[in-house]
C-alpha positions in Angstrom: -114.6 -29.4 26.9 -115.5 -30.6 23.4 -113.1 -32.8 21.4 -113.2 -35.7 23.8 -114.4 -38.3 21.1 -113.0 -39.8 18.1 -114.7 -41.8 15.2 -117.9 -41.9 13.2 -119.4 -45.3 12.7 -117.5 -46.7 15.8 -117.2 -43.5 18.1 -115.5 -43.4 21.4 -115.7 -40.6 24.2 -113.0 -40.8 26.9 -113.6 -39.1 30.4 -111.8 -38.5 33.6 -108.9 -37.1 35.3 -105.5 -38.5 36.6 -106.5 -38.1 40.1 -110.3 -38.2 39.9 -112.8 -41.1 41.1 -112.5 -43.0 37.8 -111.5 -42.9 34.1 -113.5 -44.4 31.4 -115.0 -44.4 27.8 -118.3 -44.6 26.1 -118.4 -46.4 22.8 -121.2 -45.8 20.3 -121.6 -47.8 17.3 -120.6 -51.2 18.2 -122.9 -53.7 16.6 -125.1 -56.1 18.7 -124.1 -59.7 19.1 -120.2 -59.2 19.6 -119.1 -61.5 22.4 -117.6 -59.1 25.2 -116.5 -59.6 28.7 -114.6 -57.5 31.1 -111.7 -60.0 30.8 -111.3 -59.1 27.2 -110.7 -55.5 28.2 -108.6 -56.5 31.2 -105.9 -58.2 28.9 -105.3 -54.8 27.3 -105.5 -52.8 30.5 -102.8 -55.1 32.1 -100.5 -54.4 29.4 -100.8 -50.7 30.0 -101.0 -50.9 33.8 -98.3 -48.7 35.5 -95.8 -49.7 38.2 -95.1 -53.1 36.7 -91.4 -52.6 35.8 -88.6 -50.1 35.9 -89.6 -48.5 32.6 -92.9 -47.3 33.8 -94.2 -44.5 36.1 -94.0 -45.9 39.7 -97.8 -45.1 40.3 -99.5 -48.4 41.4 -103.0 -48.9 40.0 -105.2 -52.1 39.8 -107.0 -50.7 36.7 -109.8 -53.2 36.7 -112.4 -52.9 34.0 -116.1 -52.4 34.9 -118.7 -52.6 32.1 -121.6 -50.5 33.0 -123.8 -50.9 30.1 -124.2 -52.2 26.5 -123.5 -55.9 27.3 -126.0 -58.5 28.2 -125.4 -62.2 28.8 -121.9 -61.9 27.5 -122.6 -60.0 24.2 -123.2 -56.5 23.0 -126.6 -55.2 22.7 -126.1 -52.5 20.2 -126.4 -49.7 22.8 -123.7 -47.5 24.1 -121.0 -49.4 26.0 -119.8 -47.7 29.1 -116.6 -48.9 30.7 -114.7 -47.5 33.7 -111.8 -48.1 35.8 -111.5 -46.6 39.3 -108.5 -44.7 40.5 -107.3 -46.2 43.7 -103.7 -45.2 44.5 -103.6 -41.5 43.6 -101.5 -39.3 45.9 -102.8 -35.8 45.1 -100.8 -34.3 48.0 -97.7 -35.0 46.0 -98.7 -32.4 43.5 -99.5 -29.5 45.9 -96.2 -27.8 45.2 -97.2 -27.6 41.5 -100.4 -25.5 42.1 -98.9 -22.3 41.2 -96.1 -23.7 39.0 -96.0 -24.4 35.2 -94.0 -27.5 34.5 -91.8 -27.3 31.3 -93.1 -29.9 28.6 -96.5 -30.3 30.1 -99.8 -28.8 29.2 -100.1 -26.9 32.6 -99.7 -23.4 31.0 -101.7 -23.8 27.9 -104.5 -25.6 29.9 -104.6 -22.6 32.3 -104.6 -20.0 29.5 -107.6 -21.8 27.7 -110.0 -22.4 30.6 -108.6 -20.2 33.4 -108.6 -23.2 35.7 -106.6 -26.5 35.8 -106.5 -29.6 37.9 -102.8 -29.6 39.0 -103.0 -33.1 40.5 -101.0 -35.1 37.9 -102.0 -33.0 35.1 -105.8 -33.7 35.3 -107.4 -34.3 31.9 -104.2 -33.7 30.2 -102.5 -36.4 32.0 -101.1 -39.6 30.1 -103.5 -41.4 32.4 -106.3 -40.4 30.1 -105.1 -43.2 27.7 -106.9 -45.6 30.0 -110.2 -44.7 28.4 -108.5 -45.2 24.8 -107.1 -48.6 25.9 -110.5 -49.8 27.0 -112.2 -48.4 23.8 -109.5 -49.9 21.6 -109.8 -53.4 23.3 -113.4 -53.4 22.1 -112.4 -52.1 18.5 -109.8 -54.8 18.4 -112.4 -57.5 19.2 -114.6 -56.1 16.6 -111.8 -55.9 13.9 -110.9 -59.5 14.6 -114.3 -60.6 13.5 -113.1 -59.2 10.1 -109.8 -60.9 10.1 -108.1 -57.5 10.8 -105.1 -57.7 13.1 -103.3 -54.8 14.9 -99.9 -55.3 16.2 -97.8 -52.6 17.8 -94.3 -52.5 19.4 -91.6 -50.2 20.4 -89.2 -49.6 17.6 -86.8 -47.4 19.4 -86.0 -45.6 22.7 -83.4 -42.8 22.2 -80.8 -44.1 19.9 -81.4 -47.8 20.7 -83.4 -49.5 17.9 -84.5 -53.0 17.3 -83.0 -55.3 14.8 -85.8 -56.1 12.4 -83.8 -59.3 11.3 -84.2 -60.8 14.6 -87.7 -59.6 15.6 -89.8 -61.8 17.6 -93.3 -60.4 18.1 -94.0 -62.6 21.1 -91.2 -60.9 23.0 -92.9 -57.4 22.9 -95.2 -58.8 25.5 -92.3 -60.0 27.6 -89.8 -57.2 27.6 -90.3 -54.2 29.9 -89.9 -51.8 26.9 -92.3 -53.5 24.6 -89.6 -54.2 22.1 -89.6 -57.4 20.2 -86.0 -57.7 20.4 -84.6 -58.7 23.9 -81.0 -57.6 23.3 -82.2 -54.0 22.1 -84.5 -54.0 25.2 -81.7 -54.7 27.6 -79.8 -51.8 26.0 -82.8 -49.5 26.1 -83.3 -50.3 29.8 -79.8 -49.2 30.5 -80.4 -46.0 28.8 -83.6 -45.4 30.8 -81.7 -46.1 34.0 -79.0 -43.6 33.1 -81.6 -40.9 32.2 -83.2 -41.5 35.6 -79.8 -41.2 37.4 -79.4 -37.9 35.4 -82.9 -36.7 36.3 -83.7 -36.7 32.7 -85.9 -38.6 30.2 -85.7 -40.0 26.7 -88.2 -40.3 23.8 -88.9 -43.2 21.5 -90.9 -44.6 18.6 -93.8 -46.9 18.5 -94.5 -48.7 15.3 -97.9 -50.2 14.4 -98.7 -52.8 11.6 -102.2 -53.4 10.5 -102.9 -56.6 8.4 -106.1 -57.9 6.8 -107.5 -54.4 5.8 -109.5 -54.6 2.7 -108.8 -52.2 -0.2 -111.1 -49.1 -0.5 -111.2 -47.9 3.1 -110.8 -44.0 3.5 -111.7 -41.0 1.2 -109.5 -38.9 -1.1 -109.5 -35.5 0.5 -110.3 -34.6 4.2 -111.3 -38.1 5.3 -108.1 -39.7 4.2 -107.3 -42.9 6.0 -103.9 -41.8 6.9 -105.0 -38.3 8.0 -107.4 -40.1 10.4 -104.9 -42.5 11.7 -102.6 -39.6 12.3 -105.3 -37.6 13.9 -105.8 -40.5 16.4 -102.0 -40.8 17.1 -101.4 -37.1 17.4 -104.2 -36.7 19.9 -102.0 -38.6 22.4 -100.3 -36.2 24.8 -96.6 -37.1 24.1 -96.7 -37.7 20.4 -95.0 -35.2 18.4 -94.8 -36.7 14.9 -96.5 -39.6 12.9 -95.2 -41.4 9.8 -97.1 -43.6 7.3 -95.1 -46.1 5.5 -91.6 -44.8 4.8 -92.7 -41.5 6.2 -90.1 -38.7 6.3 -87.6 -40.8 4.4 -89.6 -40.1 1.2 -88.4 -36.5 1.2 -84.9 -37.6 0.3 -86.0 -39.9 -2.4 -86.6 -39.9 -6.2 -90.0 -41.1 -7.3 -88.5 -44.1 -8.8 -87.3 -45.2 -5.5 -90.4 -44.5 -3.7 -93.2 -45.8 -5.9 -94.6 -49.3 -5.2 -94.9 -51.1 -8.5 -98.1 -53.3 -8.9 -98.0 -57.0 -9.7 -100.4 -59.9 -10.1 -100.8 -62.2 -7.1 -103.8 -64.7 -7.1 -103.7 -64.8 -3.3 -104.9 -61.1 -3.1 -108.4 -59.8 -3.7 -108.6 -58.6 -7.4 -105.3 -60.5 -7.8 -103.4 -57.4 -7.5 -100.7 -56.3 -5.0 -97.5 -54.2 -4.8 -93.8 -55.5 -5.1 -92.9 -53.0 -2.1 -94.9 -51.2 0.5 -93.1 -47.7 0.8 -96.7 -46.1 1.0 -97.6 -48.0 4.0 -100.8 -49.6 2.6 -102.4 -46.3 1.7 -102.6 -44.5 -1.6 -104.6 -41.2 -1.9 -105.9 -41.6 1.5 -107.4 -45.0 0.4 -106.2 -48.5 1.6 -104.7 -50.6 -0.9 -105.3 -53.9 0.7 -101.7 -54.1 1.7 -100.3 -54.0 5.2 -100.8 -50.6 6.9 -97.6 -49.3 8.6 -97.4 -46.3 10.8 -95.0 -44.9 13.4 -95.7 -42.5 16.4 -92.8 -40.6 17.8 -93.1 -39.9 21.5 -91.3 -37.1 23.4 
């Protein structure tokens, strides 16, 4: 199976199955000298860990990070970093009835048609549990980016028809609410919707928004290596994501250019003393970062 890696200068490869022995990632391109410990990675894994509240899958996993290589005396060595977390609570027998059944909305059928074989235990490699490896790789990437003053903040924007009120956002709350919403009132209504879906034996989609600050102008290329294309590639590779927006996204298709263009202005607090009055473009023009805040949204089924 090819296509299990992403990135060039900083490249991650994820491996493992939902009900296999372990999941993990290998990171190539992380420079030497970056302070890194299992605890740095564990903070992110704990946020993702299943079974912590009613909004998550009931599966219980400890998801403890183990660094196997690439770190010595608390700092990276410049060699490949291998990190795993072991599966401890998989109940493979629960999936025996699905051995010869294709589930709607899952990759069972397409996986079988491509490879002629599939791991029916929880979806195998196509399971959402594959994201464990991404989280571990992302934790290291975030640590490296922070060295350059780049911050990445993501939160749940909406679940079904319940959307947060951006006038009353509290980013600290996204770490406390069961939905990841930075708006406790919206989170409460979203949980009620989730509970109703559960009673109806149904499910509901949602949108995650990500803001990236401190990115210098000039990252990305104008054609096939556009920064927005690469970000979209990364987001669309997550199993449940069906659409990605940059900046104002699909809203631009209903606007005049005069409404959508971001006018430039002088501001001595920015590099080159130039910024924009608005940010409809989401911090990217022509596939290249402008130095403004990068804004993207991923729509999950």
